[in-house]
N, CA, C and O of each residue as an XYZ file, in Angstrom:
740
protein
N       8.240     19.006     -0.508
C       8.551     17.861     -1.330
C       7.290     17.005     -1.484
O       6.594     16.737     -0.505
N       7.005     16.586     -2.695
C       5.798     15.807     -2.975
C       5.963     14.376     -2.483
O       7.042     13.788     -2.549
N       4.875     13.851     -1.996
C       4.872     12.456     -1.547
C       4.885     11.550     -2.775
O       4.101     11.765     -3.700
N       5.754     10.544     -2.805
C       5.796      9.662     -3.976
C       4.499      8.868     -4.121
O       3.902      8.437     -3.134
N       4.075      8.682     -5.379
C       2.877      7.885     -5.640
C       3.188      6.428     -5.368
O       4.261      5.930     -5.707
N       2.243      5.762     -4.756
C       2.445      4.325     -4.575
C       1.944      3.614     -5.828
O       1.008      4.069     -6.486
N       2.573      2.512     -6.138
C       2.215      1.759     -7.331
C       1.435      0.529     -6.893
O       1.918     -0.280     -6.101
N       0.235      0.402     -7.412
C      -0.645     -0.712     -7.078
C      -0.364     -1.866     -8.043
O      -0.736     -1.808     -9.215
N       0.291     -2.907     -7.545
C       0.649     -4.052     -8.387
C      -0.583     -4.713     -9.007
O      -0.537     -5.164    -10.152
N      -1.673     -4.770     -8.259
C      -2.889     -5.402     -8.788
C      -3.434     -4.622     -9.983
O      -3.903     -5.221    -10.951
N      -3.375     -3.288     -9.922
C      -3.834     -2.483    -11.062
C      -2.908     -2.667    -12.256
O      -3.362     -2.696    -13.400
N      -1.614     -2.792    -11.992
C      -0.677     -3.067    -13.081
C      -0.989     -4.427    -13.714
O      -0.955     -4.566    -14.937
N      -1.290     -5.410    -12.895
C      -1.627     -6.736    -13.424
C      -2.934     -6.704    -14.217
O      -3.055     -7.373    -15.242
N      -3.911     -5.925    -13.743
C      -5.159     -5.770    -14.503
C      -4.868     -5.194    -15.886
O      -5.396     -5.670    -16.891
N      -4.025     -4.167    -15.925
C      -3.672     -3.536    -17.202
C      -2.879     -4.494    -18.084
O      -3.063     -4.513    -19.301
N      -2.001     -5.284    -17.481
C      -1.228     -6.266    -18.248
C      -2.166     -7.305    -18.866
O      -1.993     -7.686    -20.024
N      -3.150     -7.760    -18.103
C      -4.141     -8.704    -18.633
C      -4.875     -8.101    -19.818
O      -5.079     -8.766    -20.834
N      -5.274     -6.835    -19.686
C      -5.974     -6.161    -20.780
C      -5.107     -6.098    -22.032
O      -5.589     -6.340    -23.138
N      -3.829     -5.775    -21.859
C      -2.918     -5.723    -23.006
C      -2.837     -7.079    -23.700
O      -2.949     -7.161    -24.923
N      -2.644     -8.131    -22.928
C      -2.510     -9.469    -23.507
C      -3.814     -9.896    -24.170
O      -3.804    -10.431    -25.279
N      -4.919     -9.664    -23.501
C      -6.221    -10.078    -24.027
C      -6.567     -9.318    -25.314
O      -7.098     -9.907    -26.257
N      -6.271     -8.019    -25.357
C      -6.687     -7.197    -26.491
C      -5.674     -7.119    -27.622
O      -6.048     -6.921    -28.777
N      -4.374     -7.274    -27.295
C      -3.349     -7.076    -28.329
C      -2.359     -8.225    -28.433
O      -1.483     -8.207    -29.299
N      -2.483     -9.232    -27.560
C      -1.578    -10.378    -27.606
C      -0.389    -10.205    -26.683
O      -0.061     -9.093    -26.269
N       0.254    -11.326    -26.363
C       1.365    -11.312    -25.410
C       2.542    -10.488    -25.900
O       3.265     -9.903    -25.093
N       2.747    -10.432    -27.219
C       3.869     -9.658    -27.754
C       3.714     -8.168    -27.447
O       4.707     -7.443    -27.393
N       2.482     -7.708    -27.244
C       2.238     -6.295    -26.944
C       2.553     -5.942    -25.497
O       2.630     -4.763    -25.152
N       2.732     -6.938    -24.658
C       3.035     -6.677    -23.248
C       4.513     -6.330    -23.111
O       5.377     -7.207    -23.124
N       4.780     -5.050    -22.980
C       6.138     -4.562    -22.737
C       6.105     -3.656    -21.519
O       5.044     -3.191    -21.104
N       7.273     -3.411    -20.954
C       7.363     -2.485    -19.815
C       6.824     -1.123    -20.239
O       6.063     -0.496    -19.503
N       7.219     -0.666    -21.427
C       6.795      0.641    -21.927
C       5.283      0.695    -22.134
O       4.633      1.650    -21.710
N       4.720     -0.329    -22.785
C       3.272     -0.339    -23.037
C       2.485     -0.368    -21.733
O       1.458      0.299    -21.612
N       2.957     -1.130    -20.766
C       2.266     -1.201    -19.477
C       2.361      0.129    -18.742
O       1.394      0.572    -18.123
N       3.517      0.758    -18.811
C       3.684      2.073    -18.175
C       2.721      3.084    -18.794
O       2.051      3.826    -18.076
N       2.651      3.115    -20.125
C       1.743      4.048    -20.800
C       0.289      3.753    -20.439
O      -0.488      4.677    -20.197
N      -0.081      2.484    -20.401
C      -1.461      2.111    -20.074
C      -1.853      2.544    -18.664
O      -3.018      2.837    -18.397
N      -0.870      2.582    -17.768
C      -1.150      2.918    -16.364
C      -0.820      4.364    -16.020
O      -1.078      4.813    -14.904
N      -0.253      5.091    -16.972
C       0.093      6.487    -16.719
C       1.230      6.659    -15.727
O       1.250      7.623    -14.961
N       2.178      5.727    -15.738
C       3.345      5.824    -14.860
C       4.605      5.671    -15.707
O       4.530      5.418    -16.909
N       5.741      5.824    -15.078
C       7.003      5.693    -15.800
C       7.387      4.225    -15.959
O       6.904      3.356    -15.233
N       8.267      3.971    -16.927
C       8.796      2.611    -17.083
C       9.517      2.194    -15.803
O       9.462      1.032    -15.400
N      10.188      3.147    -15.171
C      10.866      2.858    -13.907
C       9.891      2.407    -12.833
O      10.225      1.563    -12.002
N       8.683      2.968    -12.845
C       7.663      2.557    -11.885
C       7.245      1.111    -12.086
O       7.065      0.368    -11.121
N       7.090      0.711    -13.353
C       6.746     -0.681    -13.655
C       7.896     -1.590    -13.238
O       7.676     -2.642    -12.639
N       9.123     -1.185    -13.557
C      10.288     -2.000    -13.207
C      10.470     -2.079    -11.697
O      10.921     -3.103    -11.183
N      10.129     -1.024    -10.987
C      10.202     -1.055     -9.525
C       9.225     -2.094     -8.976
O       9.546     -2.825     -8.039
N       8.027     -2.153     -9.571
C       6.996     -3.075     -9.091
C       7.285     -4.521     -9.484
O       6.995     -5.435     -8.713
N       7.851     -4.744    -10.669
C       8.008     -6.113    -11.165
C       9.404     -6.494    -11.628
O       9.751     -7.674    -11.597
N      10.188     -5.567    -12.042
C      11.520     -5.890    -12.544
C      11.530     -6.087    -14.042
O      11.988     -5.216    -14.781
N      11.024     -7.234    -14.506
C      11.096     -7.566    -15.927
C       9.733     -8.008    -16.451
O       8.792     -8.223    -15.687
N       9.654     -8.136    -17.768
C       8.431     -8.647    -18.391
C       8.150    -10.066    -17.903
O       6.998    -10.417    -17.646
N       9.187    -10.875    -17.776
C       8.998    -12.237    -17.263
C       8.394    -12.220    -15.864
O       7.552    -13.056    -15.537
N       8.824    -11.269    -15.040
C       8.273    -11.155    -13.685
C       6.792    -10.770    -13.722
O       6.007    -11.222    -12.889
N       6.418     -9.938    -14.690
C       5.004     -9.563    -14.843
C       4.184    -10.798    -15.221
O       3.128    -11.051    -14.641
N       4.675    -11.556    -16.191
C       3.976    -12.767    -16.636
C       3.865    -13.763    -15.487
O       2.806    -14.353    -15.274
N       4.954    -13.949    -14.750
C       4.922    -14.852    -13.592
C       3.894    -14.382    -12.565
O       3.176    -15.198    -11.987
N       3.822    -13.071    -12.335
C       2.868    -12.527    -11.361
C       1.429    -12.727    -11.827
O       0.544    -12.984    -11.011
N       1.188    -12.610    -13.134
C      -0.168    -12.848    -13.647
C      -0.568    -14.301    -13.423
O      -1.675    -14.575    -12.958
N       0.323    -15.232    -13.750
C       0.016    -16.644    -13.510
C      -0.174    -16.922    -12.020
O      -1.087    -17.654    -11.635
N       0.673    -16.348    -11.194
C       0.560    -16.574     -9.745
C      -0.792    -16.090     -9.232
O      -1.429    -16.764     -8.423
N      -1.223    -14.937     -9.694
C      -2.510    -14.402     -9.256
C      -3.645    -15.317     -9.712
O      -4.556    -15.598     -8.933
N      -3.608    -15.776    -10.934
C      -4.671    -16.628    -11.445
C      -4.670    -17.986    -10.771
O      -5.717    -18.624    -10.661
N      -3.526    -18.432    -10.324
C      -3.403    -19.789     -9.784
C      -3.564    -19.886     -8.271
O      -3.415    -20.978     -7.723
N      -3.855    -18.811     -7.584
C      -3.975    -18.867     -6.116
C      -4.976    -19.923     -5.670
O      -4.668    -20.753     -4.815
N      -6.153    -19.894     -6.237
C      -7.200    -20.846     -5.859
C      -6.784    -22.267     -6.242
O      -6.949    -23.201     -5.458
N      -6.250    -22.421     -7.441
C      -5.771    -23.727     -7.893
C      -4.719    -24.257     -6.923
O      -4.791    -25.413     -6.505
N      -3.750    -23.431     -6.565
C      -2.657    -23.870     -5.691
C      -3.173    -24.359     -4.340
O      -2.678    -25.351     -3.805
N      -4.166    -23.662     -3.791
C      -4.727    -24.076     -2.500
C      -5.425    -25.431     -2.626
O      -5.268    -26.293     -1.761
N      -6.191    -25.619     -3.695
C      -6.880    -26.897     -3.906
C      -5.873    -28.020     -4.159
O      -6.033    -29.128     -3.648
N      -4.846    -27.731     -4.942
C      -3.814    -28.725     -5.229
C      -3.139    -29.164     -3.933
O      -2.993    -30.360     -3.683
N      -2.730    -28.210     -3.117
C      -2.028    -28.522     -1.865
C      -2.911    -29.318     -0.914
O      -2.424    -30.214     -0.225
N      -4.205    -29.001     -0.866
C      -5.113    -29.710      0.036
C      -5.237    -31.183     -0.340
O      -5.341    -32.037      0.541
N      -5.228    -31.490     -1.625
C      -5.350    -32.879     -2.064
C      -3.996    -33.577     -2.044
O      -3.893    -34.724     -1.609
N      -2.962    -32.892     -2.511
C      -1.636    -33.518     -2.629
C      -1.002    -33.774     -1.273
O      -0.381    -34.816     -1.060
N      -1.154    -32.833     -0.361
C      -0.461    -32.966      0.915
C       1.033    -32.719      0.744
O       1.506    -32.503     -0.371
N       1.769    -32.750      1.839
C       3.187    -32.370      1.785
C       4.116    -33.405      1.153
O       5.160    -33.036      0.614
N       3.766    -34.682      1.206
C       4.676    -35.735      0.728
C       4.056    -36.579     -0.385
O       4.212    -37.800     -0.401
N       3.360    -35.935     -1.304
C       2.650    -36.670     -2.349
C       3.614    -37.320     -3.330
O       4.639    -36.748     -3.699
N       3.255    -38.536     -3.742
C       4.019    -39.174     -4.815
C       3.485    -38.646     -6.150
O       2.565    -37.830     -6.178
N       4.066    -39.116     -7.246
C       3.689    -38.619     -8.562
C       2.228    -38.816     -8.899
O       1.592    -37.917     -9.448
N       1.685    -39.981     -8.577
C       0.285    -40.261     -8.889
C      -0.629    -39.378     -8.045
O      -1.627    -38.865     -8.550
N      -0.305    -39.196     -6.776
C      -1.125    -38.329     -5.926
C      -1.067    -36.879     -6.414
O      -2.054    -36.152     -6.305
N       0.069    -36.459     -6.947
C       0.181    -35.106     -7.509
C      -0.751    -34.955     -8.720
O      -1.360    -33.903     -8.915
N      -0.855    -36.008     -9.524
C      -1.767    -35.958    -10.673
C      -3.214    -35.928    -10.188
O      -4.035    -35.193    -10.737
N      -3.536    -36.726     -9.156
C      -4.889    -36.674     -8.569
C      -5.209    -35.257     -8.089
O      -6.309    -34.750     -8.308
N      -4.243    -34.634     -7.438
C      -4.441    -33.273     -6.937
C      -4.653    -32.298     -8.092
O      -5.495    -31.403     -8.012
N      -3.892    -32.474     -9.154
C      -4.043    -31.607    -10.329
C      -5.432    -31.771    -10.941
O      -6.082    -30.786    -11.288
N      -5.882    -33.015    -11.072
C      -7.220    -33.261    -11.621
C      -8.293    -32.603    -10.756
O      -9.204    -31.959    -11.276
N      -8.184    -32.763     -9.448
C      -9.182    -32.186     -8.541
C      -9.186    -30.665     -8.624
O     -10.250    -30.049     -8.684
N      -8.011    -30.059     -8.628
C      -7.925    -28.600     -8.670
C      -8.420    -28.053    -10.006
O      -9.077    -27.013    -10.044
N      -8.114    -28.737    -11.089
C      -8.560    -28.283    -12.408
C     -10.062    -28.480    -12.558
O     -10.750    -27.632    -13.127
N     -10.564    -29.591    -12.053
C     -11.997    -29.890    -12.144
C     -12.822    -28.804    -11.468
O     -13.896    -28.447    -11.952
N     -12.331    -28.281    -10.361
C     -13.066    -27.269     -9.592
C     -12.543    -25.859     -9.858
O     -12.693    -24.974     -9.016
N     -11.936    -25.647    -11.016
C     -11.282    -24.378    -11.339
C     -12.268    -23.219    -11.421
O     -13.428    -23.381    -11.800
N     -11.767    -22.050    -11.054
C     -12.505    -20.800    -11.193
C     -12.538    -20.437    -12.682
O     -11.492    -20.247    -13.303
N     -13.719    -20.345    -13.236
C     -13.908    -20.126    -14.679
C     -13.191    -18.871    -15.180
O     -12.499    -18.929    -16.197
N     -13.342    -17.755    -14.497
C     -12.748    -16.499    -14.960
C     -11.228    -16.575    -14.930
O     -10.568    -16.229    -15.910
N     -10.673    -17.025    -13.819
C      -9.218    -17.099    -13.694
C      -8.610    -18.056    -14.705
O      -7.582    -17.755    -15.310
N      -9.239    -19.201    -14.887
C      -8.666    -20.181    -15.802
C      -8.815    -19.760    -17.261
O      -7.969    -20.100    -18.088
N      -9.877    -19.024    -17.589
C     -10.004    -18.493    -18.948
C      -8.883    -17.504    -19.218
O      -8.297    -17.504    -20.300
N      -8.584    -16.662    -18.237
C      -7.479    -15.710    -18.393
C      -6.153    -16.443    -18.537
O      -5.337    -16.090    -19.388
N      -5.936    -17.449    -17.720
C      -4.677    -18.200    -17.784
C      -4.530    -18.893    -19.135
O      -3.453    -18.861    -19.730
N      -5.593    -19.517    -19.622
C      -5.532    -20.194    -20.922
C      -5.276    -19.191    -22.037
O      -4.520    -19.473    -22.966
N      -5.900    -18.026    -21.949
C      -5.686    -16.998    -22.967
C      -4.246    -16.516    -22.967
O      -3.659    -16.307    -24.029
N      -3.675    -16.339    -21.787
C      -2.276    -15.916    -21.729
C      -1.376    -17.009    -22.283
O      -0.419    -16.721    -23.002
N      -1.674    -18.256    -21.955
C      -0.867    -19.357    -22.488
C      -0.901    -19.342    -24.012
O       0.128    -19.534    -24.659
N      -2.079    -19.116    -24.584
C      -2.187    -19.045    -26.045
C      -1.388    -17.862    -26.573
O      -0.712    -17.974    -27.596
N      -1.462    -16.739    -25.887
C      -0.699    -15.564    -26.296
C       0.794    -15.779    -26.213
O       1.548    -15.248    -27.028
N       1.226    -16.552    -25.236
C       2.657    -16.812    -25.066
C       3.229    -17.634    -26.213
O       4.438    -17.625    -26.442
N       2.378    -18.332    -26.921
C       2.868    -19.102    -28.062
C       3.500    -18.184    -29.104
O       4.345    -18.623    -29.884
N       3.094    -16.905    -29.124
C       3.669    -15.926    -30.045
C       5.091    -15.551    -29.645
O       5.891    -15.137    -30.485
N       5.396    -15.696    -28.374
C       6.704    -15.291    -27.855
C       7.282    -16.430    -27.029
O       7.245    -16.385    -25.799
N       7.819    -17.454    -27.696
C       8.281    -18.651    -26.989
C       9.348    -18.380    -25.932
O       9.522    -19.182    -25.014
N      10.053    -17.279    -26.043
C      11.076    -16.985    -25.034
C      10.478    -16.716    -23.661
O      11.203    -16.688    -22.666
N       9.167    -16.519    -23.595
C       8.514    -16.268    -22.309
C       7.745    -17.480    -21.790
O       6.920    -17.352    -20.886
N       8.009    -18.638    -22.352
C       7.317    -19.856    -21.932
C       7.994    -20.564    -20.760
O       7.453    -21.543    -20.246
N       9.148    -20.100    -20.333
C       9.929    -20.800    -19.316
C       9.168    -21.140    -18.052
O       9.225    -22.277    -17.585
N       8.455    -20.176    -17.488
C       7.762    -20.446    -16.225
C       6.630    -21.451    -16.427
O       6.346    -22.252    -15.536
N       5.984    -21.415    -17.587
C       4.919    -22.378    -17.868
C       5.497    -23.775    -18.048
O       4.943    -24.752    -17.544
N       6.603    -23.866    -18.763
C       7.249    -25.169    -18.939
C       7.710    -25.727    -17.596
O       7.587    -26.927    -17.349
N       8.231    -24.878    -16.739
C       8.655    -25.309    -15.401
C       7.452    -25.788    -14.586
O       7.539    -26.792    -13.879
N       6.335    -25.072    -14.686
C       5.125    -25.452    -13.961
C       4.668    -26.846    -14.394
O       4.324    -27.679    -13.556
N       4.667    -27.095    -15.697
C       4.262    -28.416    -16.191
C       5.220    -29.503    -15.727
O       4.778    -30.581    -15.330
N       6.515    -29.242    -15.768
C       7.482    -30.234    -15.275
C       7.226    -30.543    -13.800
O       7.307    -31.695    -13.375
N       6.918    -29.504    -13.030
C       6.663    -29.688    -11.602
C       5.442    -30.573    -11.358
O       5.442    -31.374    -10.423
N       4.404    -30.443    -12.181
C       3.209    -31.270    -12.002
C       3.554    -32.747    -12.120
O       2.932    -33.576    -11.456
N       4.526    -33.091    -12.946
C       4.866    -34.494    -13.197
C       5.984    -35.009    -12.301
O       6.436    -36.143    -12.466
N       6.437    -34.188    -11.353
C       7.503    -34.599    -10.445
C       7.120    -35.878     -9.714
O       6.019    -35.993     -9.174
N       8.030    -36.826     -9.704
C       7.830    -38.069     -8.966
C       7.007    -39.117     -9.685
O       6.778    -40.197     -9.142
N       6.561    -38.825    -10.885
C       5.746    -39.782    -11.626
C       6.656    -40.772    -12.348
O       7.533    -40.375    -13.116
N       6.443    -42.049    -12.098
C       7.234    -43.099    -12.745
C       6.450    -43.627    -13.942
O       5.567    -44.471    -13.796
N       6.785    -43.120    -15.122
C       6.064    -43.503    -16.338
C       6.490    -44.868    -16.860
O       6.088    -45.265    -17.954
N       7.303    -45.593    -16.089
C       7.688    -46.952    -16.466
C       6.767    -47.996    -15.832
O       6.922    -49.192    -16.077
N       5.819    -47.548    -15.024
C       4.860    -48.459    -14.403
C       3.488    -48.240    -15.044
O       3.205    -47.150    -15.541
N       2.641    -49.263    -15.036
C       1.291    -49.078    -15.585
C       0.539    -47.943    -14.878
O      -0.142    -47.148    -15.526
N       0.666    -47.870    -13.549
C      -0.016    -46.810    -12.802
C       0.514    -45.439    -13.213
O      -0.264    -44.504    -13.399
N       1.819    -45.317    -13.354
C       2.418    -44.053    -13.769
C       2.010    -43.655    -15.175
O       1.786    -42.477    -15.454
N       1.913    -44.628    -16.051
C       1.497    -44.350    -17.427
C       0.040    -43.899    -17.476
O      -0.302    -42.985    -18.227
N      -0.825    -44.537    -16.675
C      -2.223    -44.102    -16.618
C      -2.308    -42.685    -16.053
O      -3.101    -41.870    -16.525
N      -1.489    -42.394    -15.044
C      -1.491    -41.052    -14.454
C      -1.027    -40.014    -15.475
O      -1.604    -38.931    -15.568
N       0.010    -40.343    -16.235
C       0.488    -39.413    -17.268
C      -0.609    -39.183    -18.306
O      -0.837    -38.048    -18.726
N      -1.282    -40.242    -18.718
C      -2.374    -40.115    -19.680
C      -3.502    -39.255    -19.101
O      -4.072    -38.423    -19.806
N      -3.821    -39.452    -17.829
C      -4.852    -38.643    -17.170
C      -4.444    -37.173    -17.151
O      -5.275    -36.295    -17.385
N      -3.176    -36.904    -16.875
C      -2.680    -35.526    -16.867
C      -2.853    -34.897    -18.250
O      -3.359    -33.781    -18.369
N      -2.437    -35.608    -19.282
C      -2.547    -35.075    -20.642
C      -4.010    -34.870    -21.041
O      -4.337    -33.876    -21.691
N      -4.888    -35.792    -20.663
C      -6.317    -35.635    -20.949
C      -6.882    -34.426    -20.215
O      -7.682    -33.673    -20.771
N      -6.467    -34.243    -18.969
C      -6.904    -33.095    -18.174
C      -6.504    -31.789    -18.852
O      -7.312    -30.869    -18.973
N      -5.257    -31.718    -19.289
C      -4.779    -30.496    -19.931
C      -5.467    -30.265    -21.270
O      -5.743    -29.123    -21.639
N      -5.744    -31.338    -21.993
C      -6.493    -31.194    -23.238
C      -7.889    -30.648    -22.986
O      -8.340    -29.742    -23.686
N      -8.571    -31.194    -21.990
C      -9.911    -30.708    -21.644
C      -9.852    -29.248    -21.200
O     -10.693    -28.439    -21.593
N      -8.849    -28.916    -20.376
C      -8.676    -27.541    -19.899
C      -8.546    -26.578    -21.074
O      -9.277    -25.591    -21.155
N      -7.619    -26.863    -21.982
C      -7.376    -25.950    -23.099
C      -8.569    -25.888    -24.049
O      -8.955    -24.802    -24.481
N      -9.154    -27.029    -24.377
C     -10.313    -27.020    -25.270
C     -11.470    -26.220    -24.676
O     -12.139    -25.470    -25.386
N     -11.700    -26.379    -23.386
C     -12.809    -25.679    -22.734
C     -12.518    -24.189    -22.555
O     -13.314    -23.347    -22.972
N     -11.385    -23.862    -21.938
C     -11.137    -22.469    -21.576
C     -10.685    -21.596    -22.742
O     -10.775    -20.371    -22.658
N     -10.204    -22.196    -23.821
C      -9.920    -21.417    -25.030
C     -11.150    -21.357    -25.934
O     -11.120    -20.746    -27.002
N     -12.222    -21.994    -25.495
C     -13.524    -21.975    -26.161
C     -13.531    -22.678    -27.512
O     -14.364    -22.383    -28.369
N     -12.592    -23.618    -27.701
C     -12.652    -24.456    -28.887
C     -13.775    -25.473    -28.741
O     -14.415    -25.859    -29.719
N     -14.003    -25.900    -27.501
C     -15.041    -26.888    -27.209
C     -15.576    -26.624    -25.806
O     -15.306    -27.389    -24.880
N     -16.338    -25.538    -25.648
C     -16.857    -25.240    -24.313
C     -17.808    -26.332    -23.836
O     -18.626    -26.848    -24.598
N     -17.679    -26.666    -22.569
C     -18.496    -27.721    -21.974
C     -19.421    -27.123    -20.925
O     -19.035    -26.236    -20.164
N     -20.638    -27.621    -20.901
C     -21.542    -27.262    -19.814
C     -20.990    -27.881    -18.532
O     -20.212    -28.833    -18.589
N     -21.385    -27.349    -17.385
C     -20.822    -27.819    -16.118
C     -21.011    -29.323    -15.921
O     -20.085    -30.012    -15.492
N     -22.190    -29.829    -16.227
C     -22.439    -31.268    -16.030
C     -21.506    -32.104    -16.909
O     -20.985    -33.128    -16.469
N     -21.300    -31.667    -18.144
C     -20.412    -32.404    -19.039
C     -18.957    -32.299    -18.573
O     -18.204    -33.269    -18.654
N     -18.562    -31.109    -18.081
C     -17.216    -30.908    -17.525
C     -16.977    -31.899    -16.388
O     -15.934    -32.549    -16.331
N     -17.955    -32.007    -15.482
C     -17.824    -32.925    -14.354
C     -17.763    -34.380    -14.835
O     -17.000    -35.183    -14.299
N     -18.561    -34.709    -15.834
C     -18.566    -36.067    -16.381
C     -17.216    -36.399    -17.022
O     -16.678    -37.486    -16.810
N     -16.672    -35.471    -17.800
C     -15.365    -35.679    -18.434
C     -14.304    -35.914    -17.370
O     -13.475    -36.815    -17.504
N     -14.326    -35.106    -16.310
C     -13.314    -35.269    -15.268
C     -13.521    -36.544    -14.464
O     -12.561    -37.108    -13.938
N     -14.762    -37.002    -14.365
C     -14.989    -38.311    -13.761
C     -14.355    -39.413    -14.593
O     -13.757    -40.345    -14.056
N     -14.492    -39.297    -15.914
C     -13.866    -40.275    -16.812
C     -12.344    -40.225    -16.702
O     -11.683    -41.263    -16.652
N     -11.797    -39.020    -16.665
C     -10.337    -38.875    -16.559
C      -9.850    -39.457    -15.233
O      -8.849    -40.172    -15.198
N     -10.555    -39.152    -14.148
C     -10.161    -39.684    -12.838
C     -10.207    -41.203    -12.835
O      -9.427    -41.848    -12.134
N     -11.118    -41.779    -13.617
C     -11.214    -43.229    -13.716
C      -9.941    -43.873    -14.232
O      -9.681    -45.043    -13.952
N      -9.145    -43.125    -14.983
C      -7.859    -43.651    -15.452
C      -6.931    -43.983    -14.289
O      -6.060    -44.846    -14.406
N      -7.122    -43.296    -13.174
C      -6.252    -43.495    -12.013
C      -6.770    -44.556    -11.059
O      -6.047    -44.981    -10.158
N      -7.988    -44.983    -11.237
C      -8.634    -45.858    -10.259
C      -8.714    -47.302    -10.734
O      -9.799    -47.801    -11.033
N      -7.587    -47.964    -10.801
C      -7.576    -49.396    -11.069
C      -7.919    -49.802    -12.481
O      -8.313    -50.945    -12.714
N      -7.782    -48.904    -13.420
C      -8.010    -49.296    -14.811
C      -6.963    -50.327    -15.204
O      -5.868    -50.356    -14.644
N      -7.303    -51.168    -16.163
C      -6.338    -52.200    -16.547
C      -5.105    -51.530    -17.144
O      -5.218    -50.461    -17.743
N      -3.938    -52.136    -16.993
C      -2.705    -51.549    -17.520
C      -2.787    -51.340    -19.028
O      -3.413    -52.113    -19.754
N      -2.137    -50.276    -19.471
C      -2.071    -50.000    -20.901
C      -1.156    -51.005    -21.575
O      -0.171    -51.439    -20.979
N      -1.462    -51.379    -22.798
C      -0.598    -52.294    -23.556
C       0.691    -51.578    -23.930
O       0.728    -50.353    -24.045
N       1.751    -52.367    -24.118
C       2.992    -51.815    -24.641
C       3.973    -51.607    -23.618
O       5.077    -51.143    -23.906
């Protein structure tokens, strides 16, 4: 009896990234991934279950470094503003390759909105505990939105920034959290 082949999840994720990068998120199917890896659809389903699970695994892999940096700054009992500070710090020091891949997948997911659930949940989680009815909370929300704008503009290459400019932009964004005067309205 032949020994069953083991399925390397990391190689499957590499192939999934290639599919999304080269053909768009809509091209990422269980069948296409199986063909790209030379295995059966059942093998892909054994490793991941569903297409959503594959997408979640790709984001999880790309976000490992981010998650560690976020947790180190946020700590276990962070309030909403501290969570935004942690997000700014983790994004500011982001791994260029991983974040470019994540931004590209996010752009690809726009083609298939039914697969945006985990990303929408991730964004909701970043804002957990933030009280947008206070001046501090409103500044933190604005800082979060500015951070995400800078992230997408830079990593989707609409407006690539040199490292010094990236650091300067994030210094400006962080300044929104550090005693800036309350926003009007």
